[in-house]
C-alpha positions in Angstrom: 123.0 67.4 120.1 119.3 66.9 121.2 116.8 65.5 118.8 114.2 67.9 117.4 110.6 67.6 118.4 109.2 67.4 114.9 105.6 67.8 115.9 106.3 71.0 117.7 108.4 72.3 114.8 105.6 71.7 112.3 104.0 74.9 113.7 106.9 76.8 112.0 109.0 76.0 109.0 111.3 73.1 109.9 114.4 74.7 108.5 113.9 77.9 110.5 113.3 75.9 113.7 116.5 73.9 113.1 118.4 77.2 112.3 117.1 78.7 115.5 118.1 75.6 117.5 121.7 75.7 116.1 121.9 79.4 116.6 121.0 79.1 120.3 123.7 76.4 120.7 126.2 78.8 119.2 125.0 81.7 121.5 125.1 79.3 124.5 128.7 78.5 123.6 127.8 74.8 123.2 129.1 75.3 119.6 132.1 77.6 119.4 133.6 79.9 116.9 135.9 77.9 114.6 134.1 74.6 115.2 132.9 72.7 112.2 129.3 71.5 112.4 128.6 67.8 111.8 127.9 66.8 108.2 124.5 67.4 106.6 123.8 63.7 106.8 124.6 63.6 110.6 122.6 66.7 111.3 119.7 65.3 109.3 119.9 62.1 111.4 120.2 63.9 114.7 117.2 66.2 113.9 115.2 63.5 112.2 114.7 65.5 109.0 115.9 65.4 105.4 119.2 66.7 104.2 117.4 69.3 102.1 115.8 70.7 105.3 119.3 70.8 106.9 120.7 72.5 103.9 118.1 75.3 104.0 118.8 75.7 107.7 122.5 76.2 107.1 121.7 78.8 104.5 119.8 80.8 107.1 122.7 80.6 109.5 124.9 81.9 106.8 122.6 84.8 106.1 122.7 85.5 109.9 126.5 85.6 109.7 127.0 82.7 112.0 128.4 80.0 109.7 130.7 79.9 106.6 129.8 77.3 104.0 132.5 75.9 101.7 132.1 73.1 99.2 133.7 70.0 100.4 134.4 71.4 103.9 130.9 71.8 105.3 129.8 74.5 107.7 132.2 76.3 110.1 131.1 78.6 112.9 132.3 82.2 112.5 131.8 85.5 114.4 129.0 87.6 112.9 130.1 90.3 110.5 129.1 93.8 111.5 128.5 94.6 107.8 125.2 92.7 107.9 124.0 95.0 110.8 125.2 98.1 108.9 123.4 97.1 105.7 120.2 96.2 107.5 120.0 99.5 109.5 121.0 101.6 106.4 118.2 99.9 104.4 115.7 100.3 107.3 116.6 104.0 107.7 116.3 104.9 104.0 113.3 102.7 102.9 111.1 103.7 105.9 111.6 107.4 105.3 112.4 108.4 108.8 112.2 112.1 109.6 115.3 114.3 110.0 114.3 114.8 113.6 114.3 111.0 114.3 117.7 110.6 112.7 119.1 113.5 114.8 117.6 112.0 117.9 119.6 108.8 117.3 122.7 110.8 116.5 122.4 112.7 119.8 121.9 109.5 121.7 125.0 107.9 120.1 127.4 110.7 119.4 127.0 112.9 122.4 127.7 110.0 124.7 130.6 108.7 122.5 132.1 112.2 122.6 132.0 112.2 126.4 133.7 108.9 126.6 136.3 110.0 124.0 137.3 112.9 126.3 138.5 110.4 128.9 139.6 107.5 126.7 141.0 108.9 123.5 144.6 108.1 122.7 147.0 110.8 121.3 146.9 108.8 118.0 143.1 109.0 117.9 143.1 112.7 118.6 145.6 113.1 115.8 143.3 111.3 113.4 140.5 113.7 114.3 142.7 116.6 113.5 143.7 115.1 110.2 140.1 114.6 109.3 139.3 118.3 109.9 142.4 119.3 107.9 141.1 117.2 105.0 137.7 118.8 105.3 139.3 122.2 105.1 141.3 121.1 102.1 138.2 119.8 100.2 135.7 122.5 101.0 135.0 123.0 97.3 134.5 119.3 96.6 131.2 118.1 98.1 131.8 114.4 97.7 135.2 114.5 99.5 133.8 116.9 102.1 131.1 114.5 103.0 133.5 111.6 103.1 135.9 113.4 105.6 133.0 114.7 107.6 131.7 111.2 108.1 135.3 110.1 108.9 135.5 112.7 111.6 132.3 111.5 113.3 133.4 107.9 112.9 136.8 108.7 114.6 134.9 110.2 117.5 132.9 107.0 118.0 136.1 104.9 117.7 137.8 107.2 120.3 135.2 106.2 122.8 137.0 102.9 122.8 133.6 101.1 122.9 133.2 99.2 119.7 129.4 99.3 119.8 129.4 103.1 119.4 131.5 102.9 116.3 129.6 100.0 114.8 126.2 101.5 115.3 127.3 104.9 113.9 128.8 103.1 110.9 125.4 101.4 110.4 123.9 104.9 109.9 126.5 105.9 107.3 124.1 106.2 104.3 121.7 108.4 106.3 124.5 110.5 107.6 125.8 111.1 104.1 122.4 112.4 103.0 122.3 114.7 106.0 125.8 116.1 105.2 124.7 116.5 101.6 121.7 118.5 102.6 123.8 120.8 104.9 126.6 121.4 102.5 124.8 124.0 100.4 123.6 126.1 103.4 125.4 129.5 103.4 128.1 129.6 106.1 127.6 125.9 107.1 131.0 124.7 106.0 133.0 127.3 108.0 130.7 126.8 111.0 131.1 123.0 110.8 134.9 123.3 110.7 134.9 125.6 113.7 132.6 123.3 115.7 134.7 120.3 114.8 137.8 122.1 116.1 136.0 123.0 119.3 135.0 119.4 119.8 138.6 118.3 119.4 139.7 120.8 122.0 137.0 119.7 124.4 138.1 116.1 124.0 141.8 117.1 124.5 140.8 118.8 127.7 139.7 115.5 129.2 136.4 117.0 130.4 133.5 114.7 129.3 130.8 117.2 130.1 132.5 119.9 127.9 132.9 117.4 125.1 129.3 116.3 125.3 128.1 119.9 125.3 130.1 120.8 122.2 128.9 117.8 120.3 125.3 118.6 121.2 125.8 122.2 120.0 127.1 120.9 116.8 124.3 118.5 116.2 121.6 121.0 117.1 123.1 123.5 114.6 123.6 120.9 111.8 120.1 119.6 112.2 118.9 123.1 111.4 121.2 123.4 108.4 120.1 120.0 107.1 116.4 120.7 107.4 116.6 124.3 106.1 114.2 124.6 103.1 114.5 120.8 102.6 111.9 118.0 102.7 111.6 116.7 106.3 112.2 113.0 105.6 115.0 110.9 104.2 113.8 108.7 101.4 
C-alpha cells in the first residue's frame, strides 16, 4: 500500500483523500471483495495519519457501500448495494421537482429499450410473471394502492426480462417517482381499462419475439400514460 502524500492531501480533507485512495484500490482490484482491510493502526501508519482520520475514511467507504464495518472484526470489502443508488435517485427526483416530461423522457429511454430486449431474451417464466402482474391489476382495479403496486411490478418485470441488470436497477431507482405518476393517472376516466389493454398488447409483442413491435407498444403506452398523468395536474413532481 503506497504512502499518502500528506502535503498534496492537505488541499482536501485528509479522510476523504484516504477514502478515495482506498476506493480506487478496490476498483482497480488491488483490494478484492471479501478481503479485510488492515487494522486502523496499520492503515494509519501506512498513510502517515492518525487513527481518527482513518476511522472517518472507513465511514465514508461504508456510506459508499464498499466496506462493512463490524466491531472487533475491522473493515471487510463488499459489493456495493444497489439500494444506495435507488435511494439517491429517488431523493434527487423528488426533491428537485423534475417535470413530468423529464420523467417520461427517462422512462422512454429505459423502458422502450428494455422492452425490445425482453422480446428476444424473456424466458417463459418471465412472461408468465408479466401476465400474473396484469391479472393482479385487473383484480385490484378498485384499490388504488394495490393497483399502483402491481402496475410498478409489471414495469419492473419488463426491465428484468431484458436480462440486463442495469435496466432493472435503474428502473427500481425511479420507483417513488413512478408511484406518483401512476397515482396521478389512476383517476383519469378510462385510464385503467386502457392501461390493462396496453399491458396485454405489450406482453403479446414480447411473446412474438419482435423487438421493434415490443418497443412500439411500450412507446405507445408511455405516450398515452404521460397524457393521463399530466391531465389537469401540476406539471412537476415534488
